C-alpha positions in Angstrom: 75.2 52.6 101.6 72.1 53.2 99.4 74.4 53.1 96.3 75.9 49.8 97.3 72.4 48.3 97.9 71.1 49.5 94.6 74.2 48.0 92.8 73.6 44.7 94.6 70.0 44.6 93.6 70.8 45.6 89.9 73.4 42.8 89.8 70.9 40.3 91.1 68.3 41.3 88.5 71.0 41.1 85.7 72.1 37.7 86.9 68.5 36.5 86.9 67.9 37.8 83.3 71.1 36.2 81.9 70.8 32.8 83.5 70.3 29.8 81.2 66.7 28.7 80.7 67.6 25.1 81.5 70.5 25.0 83.9 72.8 22.0 84.1 72.2 19.9 87.2 74.8 17.4 88.2 73.4 13.9 89.0 74.4 13.8 92.7 73.7 17.5 93.5 70.4 18.7 94.9 67.8 18.5 92.1 69.8 16.0 90.2 68.6 12.6 89.1 70.8 10.6 91.5 70.5 12.9 94.6 70.1 10.9 97.8 69.8 7.6 96.0 72.2 5.7 98.3 70.5 4.8 101.5 72.8 5.0 104.6 72.0 1.9 106.7 71.3 2.6 110.4 74.0 1.9 113.0 72.0 -0.9 114.6 72.8 -3.2 111.7 76.2 -3.8 113.3 74.4 -5.6 116.2 73.4 -8.4 113.9 76.9 -9.0 112.6 78.4 -12.5 113.1 81.2 -12.7 115.7 83.8 -13.5 113.0 82.8 -10.2 111.3 83.1 -8.3 114.5 86.6 -9.6 115.2 87.8 -7.7 112.1 87.0 -4.3 113.8 87.6 -4.7 117.5 88.6 -1.1 118.4 85.7 0.4 116.6 83.2 -2.0 118.1 84.6 -1.4 121.6 84.2 2.4 121.2 80.7 1.8 119.9 79.7 -0.2 122.9 81.0 2.6 125.2 78.9 5.1 123.2 75.8 3.0 123.5 76.1 3.0 127.3 
């Protein structure tokens, strides 16, 4: 068990030493330039829809009314 632990720690140190000094960060991943840029609107926005807009999604809005109760 001690040998496995030592090998694991040595591997971690080696990985740390050999990592790139400026790692690539993808834009939408944590730490990227576009991470969490899109704001998700709250569900209460649907209450302000016009009735013609609500008729396009009757099943979803019926289930939503049941969940609100």
